[in-house]
N, C-alpha and C positions, 0 to 999 in steps of 0.2 A: 503589462501584467502577464505573469506566467500562467500557462495552462498546466494544471495538475490533474492527472488522471489516476484513478485507482482501478486496477483490473483485479477483480475478486472472483474466485470460484465459490459458488454458492450464494444463496440469497438470505436476507434477514427474515426469519420466520416470526420471531416474537416482536411485539410492539415496542418493548423497552429498548431493543437494539436499534430499531428504526428511529425512535424518538431521539436517542443519544446521537446517532449519526446525523440526523436532520438538524440538531442544534449546532453541531460543529460545521456543517455545510453552510448554515445561515451565517455563522460568525466569520467564515472564511470568504464570503462573497466580496468583502471590501479589499481583500488581499490577492486573490487569484481567481482564475476561472476554473472551477472544480467540476469534474465529471466522474461518475462512478459507473463502471461497466461490470455488470454481474454476468458471470458465465455459469451455465448449468453444471451442477455436479453430475458426473457420469456414473451413476449408480446402477446402470443397466448391465454393467459388466461385473463378473465376479472375480476376475483376474486383476490384481492391483496394477500390473504392468500395462494392461489395456486401459485402465482408468487413467493412469498417469499419461499415457500416450495421447489419448483422446482429449483430456483436459489441456495437455501441453500444446497440442495443435491449436486449440482455441486461444490459449494465452499468447502463443507466438503470433497469431494473426492480429492481435490487439496491441502489440508493442508499438510505441511511438516515442520519438525524442530520446532522452536519457532514461534508461530503464533500471529500476532498483527493486530487487526482490527482497521481501521480508523472509528471512531464513534463520532459524535458530542457530545454525552453524555459520552464519555470516559474521561480519565484523561488528562487534558491539559499538553502538553509538549512544552518546548522551544527548540530552535535549539541546545543549549548546552546540554539539557537533552537527546535529541535524539543522539547526538554525543557520550555522555558517555555510553548510552545504547548499541549502535552499537559497540563501542570499547570493552566493557565488554563482550558482547555476542560473538564477533568474536574470543575471547580467549576461549570460553566455548563450542560453538556449530559450526556446519558446515553449517547449513541452517537457514535462517531467512525469514519468509514469512509475507508479508503485504497484507491485504485484503481490497479492496474497493468494497462496495456493489453497487447495482443498484439503480434505481430511487426510489424504495420503501424501501431502506435500506437492512437489512439482517434479517433472521429468528432468533427467540429466540434460536434455536438449535445452530446456528452458534455463537451467542454471548456467549453461555455457553461453546462452544468447544474451543474457542481461549484462549491463555495464558494471553492476555492483550488487553485492549481497550484504544486507545489514541485518542486525539483530537488536532487539530491545532488551536482551538478556538471555540467559540460558534456559529459561522456562519455555514450555510450549503453551501457546495460547490457542483456544478454539478460534476458528477464523472469524466468527461474529465479534468476539471481543478484540481480536487483533485489529479489525477494521475500526472499531471505536478508538482504540489506543492510537492507531496511526493517525486518524483524523485529529485527535486531541494533540498529538505531538506536532503535526503540521501547523495547527493553530498556535500552539505554544512557540514554535519556531518563528512565526510571524510576529508574535508578541515580543519575543526576545529581540528580534531585529528592529522592532519599532521603539524599543526602550520602555515598554509597558511594565507595570508592576505585577502583571499576571504571573510572571515567572519569578519566584522569590528565592 
């Protein structure tokens, strides 16, 4: 069973984000070992470069296994693409880490340190919504790989 980790800058403040994430975490239990690592947003700095550097240091210290950054400028992937990627990687590695940056994105150092950068489209999502979408897409990937009718 593959370990899937989400490294996320910021926490879920509203109950509806938490509820949505918890639902997908529950559904994913039979397919993977899922952990979510929440990193504090660095709003104590007024300089964006300092924020990115500080958050980047925290992200880098939490990378493990194969690391995939959600990035609006990354390679666009479909649900089927993600399903194939997860199926292949689950046969090759034990840990897959997805990274969701904060309000200002991530540092160049983080971008250079990850194995891959993917995008769910050209739109920018708030990181709370990006987390829910990512969890749903991971769940969908397992449903596709298991032949379920969830993905129509």
